[in-house]
Backbone as CSV, one residue per row, in Angstrom:
resi,resn,N_x,N_y,N_z,CA_x,CA_y,CA_z,C_x,C_y,C_z
1,MET,61.860,4.429,-10.933,60.474,4.066,-11.166,60.329,2.546,-11.247
2,LYS,61.295,1.899,-11.887,61.238,0.443,-12.014,61.291,-0.229,-10.648
3,ASN,62.114,0.296,-9.730,62.206,-0.267,-8.379,60.891,-0.143,-7.625
4,ILE,60.196,0.974,-7.802,58.909,1.174,-7.140,57.901,0.163,-7.658
5,MET,57.874,-0.064,-8.956,56.942,-1.025,-9.540,57.227,-2.439,-9.041
6,ILE,58.483,-2.784,-8.875,58.843,-4.111,-8.371,58.364,-4.268,-6.932
7,VAL,58.564,-3.246,-6.120,58.115,-3.301,-4.727,56.595,-3.438,-4.672
8,LEU,55.871,-2.650,-5.462,54.408,-2.745,-5.486,53.957,-4.133,-5.920
9,PHE,54.601,-4.687,-6.909,54.267,-6.034,-7.370,54.485,-7.048,-6.257
10,LEU,55.604,-6.969,-5.553,55.885,-7.919,-4.470,54.869,-7.798,-3.341
11,VAL,54.446,-6.592,-3.041,53.421,-6.404,-2.017,52.116,-7.039,-2.469
12,CYS,51.750,-6.873,-3.717,50.496,-7.425,-4.229,50.487,-8.940,-4.230
13,VAL,51.595,-9.570,-4.565,51.621,-11.033,-4.639,51.937,-11.688,-3.307
14,SER,52.180,-10.904,-2.282,52.538,-11.481,-0.983,51.345,-12.043,-0.234
15,GLY,50.137,-11.883,-0.755,48.975,-12.494,-0.129,48.248,-11.604,0.863
16,CYS,48.473,-10.321,0.821,47.759,-9.390,1.711,47.887,-9.834,3.163
17,THR,49.114,-9.952,3.636,49.326,-10.446,4.990,49.567,-9.334,6.006
18,MET,49.555,-8.093,5.578,49.802,-7.004,6.506,48.552,-6.730,7.333
19,PRO,48.711,-6.500,8.633,47.561,-6.181,9.474,46.874,-4.909,9.010
20,ILE,45.586,-4.844,9.209,44.786,-3.695,8.821,44.152,-3.116,10.079
21,HIS,43.470,-2.015,9.945,42.703,-1.482,11.064,41.287,-1.239,10.561
22,GLU,40.400,-2.111,10.958,39.013,-2.032,10.504,38.093,-2.457,11.630
23,THR,36.827,-2.033,11.524,35.788,-2.483,12.442,34.691,-3.146,11.622
24,TYR,34.216,-4.280,12.103,33.147,-5.039,11.453,32.008,-5.227,12.440
25,ILE,30.773,-5.134,11.945,29.574,-5.265,12.770,28.830,-6.531,12.352
26,SER,28.378,-7.309,13.334,27.650,-8.543,13.068,26.292,-8.241,12.442
27,SER,25.935,-8.991,11.397,24.616,-8.828,10.785,23.523,-9.440,11.666
28,ASP,23.907,-10.319,12.588,22.939,-10.937,13.498,22.603,-10.055,14.699
29,ASN,23.554,-9.214,15.105,23.369,-8.402,16.305,24.282,-7.180,16.198
30,GLU,23.683,-6.010,15.988,24.474,-4.792,15.766,25.294,-4.350,16.964
31,THR,25.060,-4.934,18.136,25.870,-4.596,19.309,27.161,-5.409,19.344
32,GLN,27.291,-6.389,18.457,28.497,-7.205,18.391,29.412,-6.663,17.304
33,SER,30.682,-6.489,17.661,31.624,-5.942,16.686,32.983,-6.613,16.829
34,LEU,33.745,-6.497,15.763,35.101,-7.027,15.714,36.007,-5.924,15.217
35,GLU,37.008,-5.578,16.024,37.992,-4.571,15.637,39.309,-5.279,15.336
36,LEU,39.838,-5.037,14.145,41.142,-5.571,13.764,42.131,-4.417,13.783
37,GLY,43.066,-4.451,14.699,44.019,-3.363,14.867,45.201,-3.471,13.924
38,SER,45.810,-2.354,13.629,46.981,-2.321,12.750,48.194,-2.974,13.391
39,ASP,48.097,-3.282,14.695,49.198,-3.931,15.408,49.072,-5.458,15.442
40,GLY,48.078,-6.012,14.712,47.891,-7.458,14.693,47.070,-7.982,15.859
41,MET,46.446,-7.083,16.617,45.598,-7.469,17.737,44.134,-7.213,17.367
42,TYR,43.244,-8.042,17.907,41.819,-7.834,17.677,41.104,-7.662,19.010
43,VAL,39.927,-7.032,18.940,39.003,-6.963,20.069,37.648,-7.391,19.525
44,LEU,37.094,-8.446,20.107,35.793,-8.958,19.723,34.808,-8.624,20.835
45,HIS,33.785,-7.832,20.495,32.787,-7.404,21.474,31.527,-8.242,21.286
46,LEU,31.285,-9.170,22.190,30.060,-9.963,22.206,29.332,-9.599,23.494
47,ASN,28.955,-10.567,24.314,28.398,-10.251,25.638,29.479,-9.665,26.531
48,GLN,30.714,-10.033,26.259,31.890,-9.452,26.895,32.935,-9.269,25.809
49,SER,34.056,-8.655,26.142,35.099,-8.402,25.144,36.196,-9.451,25.232
50,TYR,36.659,-9.873,24.067,37.760,-10.824,23.959,38.867,-10.169,23.143
51,THR,40.098,-10.391,23.539,41.230,-9.846,22.795,42.215,-10.955,22.470
52,GLY,42.987,-10.722,21.441,44.014,-11.673,21.057,44.704,-11.192,19.803
53,GLN,45.468,-12.071,19.212,46.183,-11.743,17.983,45.430,-12.292,16.781
54,TYR,45.631,-11.641,15.646,45.066,-12.142,14.398,46.122,-12.045,13.314
55,HIS,45.908,-12.831,12.265,46.719,-12.663,11.067,45.845,-12.958,9.857
56,ILE,46.288,-12.449,8.732,45.562,-12.605,7.470,46.428,-13.418,6.528
57,SER,45.808,-14.397,5.884,46.488,-15.184,4.870,45.496,-15.435,3.736
58,ASN,45.862,-14.976,2.555,44.991,-15.078,1.380,43.645,-14.445,1.684
59,ASP,42.547,-15.207,1.619,41.220,-14.631,1.861,40.660,-15.039,3.218
60,ARG,41.535,-15.223,4.191,41.115,-15.654,5.527,41.724,-14.759,6.613
61,VAL,40.933,-14.529,7.666,41.416,-13.874,8.877,41.380,-14.931,9.972
62,TYR,42.472,-15.084,10.689,42.585,-16.072,11.762,42.683,-15.346,13.096
63,LEU,41.684,-15.565,13.954,41.684,-14.980,15.299,42.188,-16.035,16.271
64,SER,43.263,-15.742,16.965,43.819,-16.666,17.951,43.334,-16.262,19.332
65,TYR,42.641,-17.171,19.986,42.151,-16.932,21.336,43.218,-17.325,22.342
66,PRO,43.283,-16.618,23.480,44.263,-16.961,24.513,44.098,-18.393,25.042
67,MET,42.892,-18.972,24.931,42.654,-20.327,25.423,43.256,-21.379,24.494
68,GLY,43.830,-20.972,23.387,44.553,-21.891,22.534,43.858,-22.332,21.268
69,TYR,42.707,-21.798,20.954,42.088,-22.189,19.689,41.986,-20.999,18.747
70,THR,41.735,-21.313,17.483,41.707,-20.297,16.437,40.366,-20.325,15.718
71,VAL,39.826,-19.151,15.445,38.601,-18.999,14.670,38.985,-18.425,13.315
72,THR,38.382,-18.968,12.260,38.682,-18.532,10.900,37.484,-17.800,10.309
73,LEU,37.752,-16.650,9.702,36.725,-15.899,8.984,37.176,-15.743,7.534
74,GLN,36.243,-15.842,6.609,36.553,-15.661,5.201,36.309,-14.209,4.809
75,ILE,37.236,-13.653,4.038,37.099,-12.285,3.534,36.379,-12.349,2.191
76,VAL,35.228,-11.650,2.101,34.470,-11.577,0.859,34.126,-10.109,0.641
77,GLY,34.881,-9.446,-0.215,34.672,-8.019,-0.440,34.902,-7.241,0.844
78,ASN,33.885,-6.473,1.286,33.967,-5.685,2.524,33.349,-6.422,3.707
79,GLN,33.206,-7.723,3.589,32.589,-8.518,4.643,33.523,-9.608,5.124
80,LEU,33.271,-10.055,6.352,33.889,-11.260,6.887,32.753,-12.234,7.167
81,ILE,32.963,-13.501,6.867,31.965,-14.525,7.148,32.596,-15.525,8.105
82,ASP,31.956,-15.689,9.277,32.537,-16.576,10.284,32.135,-18.032,10.038
83,GLU,32.604,-18.907,10.912,32.392,-20.347,10.749,30.931,-20.747,10.881
84,ASN,30.099,-19.878,11.471,28.666,-20.147,11.606,27.855,-19.556,10.457
85,GLY,28.536,-18.881,9.528,27.850,-18.253,8.411,27.394,-16.831,8.688
86,THR,27.704,-16.314,9.864,27.342,-14.933,10.206,28.199,-13.972,9.396
87,ILE,27.551,-12.970,8.831,28.247,-11.955,8.037,28.573,-10.775,8.941
88,TRP,29.829,-10.335,8.885,30.301,-9.175,9.620,30.598,-8.090,8.586
89,GLU,29.819,-7.002,8.624,29.937,-5.904,7.664,30.964,-4.883,8.122
90,LYS,31.802,-4.470,7.198,32.770,-3.408,7.485,32.014,-2.110,7.730
91,SER,32.347,-1.445,8.839,31.613,-0.202,9.159,32.394,1.016,8.720
């Protein structure tokens, strides 16, 4: 039992860096969505679809675009807030 508690503690203090599988919908446009896959890949559906890798560190999600830049979203409860202030609601 003590070993299980130690493992749980280490997971909790590691900063929530494990990939998740969730879908978020833009509050500005319900046809826009962001899927975060359990494999560390994302699909962003805007006027067209974009794919790439993401990672989570502390209260931030980092989307890496194939063109070489990264977009940062802040995690606030069940929402993500992008660099423009757009709220993405967990569906």
